[in-house]
C-alpha positions as CSV (number, residue, x, y, z in Angstrom):
1,R,-41.9,-40.8,-29.0
2,Y,-38.6,-42.3,-29.6
3,P,-37.4,-41.0,-33.1
4,R,-37.7,-43.9,-35.4
5,A,-34.3,-42.9,-37.0
6,A,-32.7,-42.7,-33.5
7,R,-34.2,-46.1,-32.7
8,N,-32.8,-47.8,-36.0
9,Q,-29.3,-46.3,-35.2
10,R,-29.6,-47.5,-31.7
11,L,-28.9,-44.0,-30.3
12,E,-29.5,-43.3,-26.6
13,G,-29.0,-40.5,-24.3
14,T,-30.3,-38.0,-21.9
15,A,-31.1,-34.3,-22.5
16,L,-31.8,-31.8,-19.8
17,L,-34.7,-29.5,-20.5
18,W,-35.4,-26.2,-18.9
19,L,-39.0,-25.1,-18.7
20,R,-40.7,-21.8,-17.4
21,L,-44.5,-22.4,-16.9
22,D,-47.2,-20.0,-15.6
23,R,-49.5,-21.0,-12.9
24,S,-52.2,-22.6,-15.5
25,G,-49.5,-24.9,-16.8
26,R,-49.0,-22.8,-20.1
27,V,-45.2,-23.4,-21.3
28,L,-43.7,-19.7,-21.5
29,A,-40.2,-20.7,-22.4
30,Y,-38.0,-23.8,-22.7
31,D,-34.4,-24.5,-23.8
32,V,-32.5,-27.7,-24.0
33,K,-29.8,-26.9,-21.4
34,E,-27.7,-30.2,-22.0
35,S,-27.5,-32.3,-25.1
36,S,-28.3,-35.9,-25.2
37,G,-25.4,-36.1,-27.5
38,H,-27.6,-36.8,-30.4
39,D,-29.2,-34.2,-32.6
40,L,-32.2,-36.5,-33.5
41,L,-32.8,-36.9,-29.8
42,D,-32.5,-33.3,-28.8
43,R,-35.0,-32.4,-31.6
44,A,-37.3,-35.0,-30.3
45,V,-37.2,-33.0,-26.8
46,V,-38.0,-29.7,-28.7
47,R,-40.9,-31.4,-30.6
48,T,-42.2,-32.7,-27.3
49,I,-42.6,-29.7,-25.5
50,E,-43.7,-27.7,-28.7
51,H,-46.7,-30.2,-28.9
52,A,-47.3,-29.9,-25.0
53,N,-48.5,-26.5,-25.4
54,Q,-50.6,-27.0,-22.0
55,L,-49.2,-28.9,-19.0
56,P,-51.2,-29.4,-15.6
57,P,-51.7,-26.3,-13.6
58,L,-49.6,-25.7,-10.5
59,P,-51.0,-26.6,-7.3
60,A,-53.3,-23.9,-5.7
61,S,-50.8,-23.8,-2.7
62,Y,-47.9,-22.9,-5.0
63,P,-46.9,-19.5,-3.9
64,N,-45.5,-18.1,-7.2
65,A,-47.2,-17.0,-10.5
66,E,-44.5,-18.8,-12.5
67,V,-42.2,-21.9,-11.9
68,E,-38.9,-22.9,-13.4
69,M,-37.7,-26.6,-13.6
70,L,-34.8,-28.6,-15.2
71,I,-36.3,-32.0,-16.5
72,P,-34.0,-34.8,-17.6
73,I,-35.5,-36.7,-20.6
74,A,-34.0,-40.0,-21.1
75,F,-34.0,-42.0,-24.4
76,Q,-33.2,-45.6,-23.6
77,L,-33.7,-48.8,-25.8
78,R,-34.9,-51.7,-24.1
């Protein structure tokens, strides 16, 4: 969710989220690797991943027990 205070201030930006997941989709670790430039937006990224305690499982064909990924999360007003 776009934070209301950030929307009211017309803040935009993209944060880079690093995630490590296990095979079942459980979040093992995460970190905001690059800031969006706004603390309100960065905190929204952290809240999002903390509430998403389970993501979809890895495909059965994926060879490793864990996966790490970098995900850009963009906040843009329309």
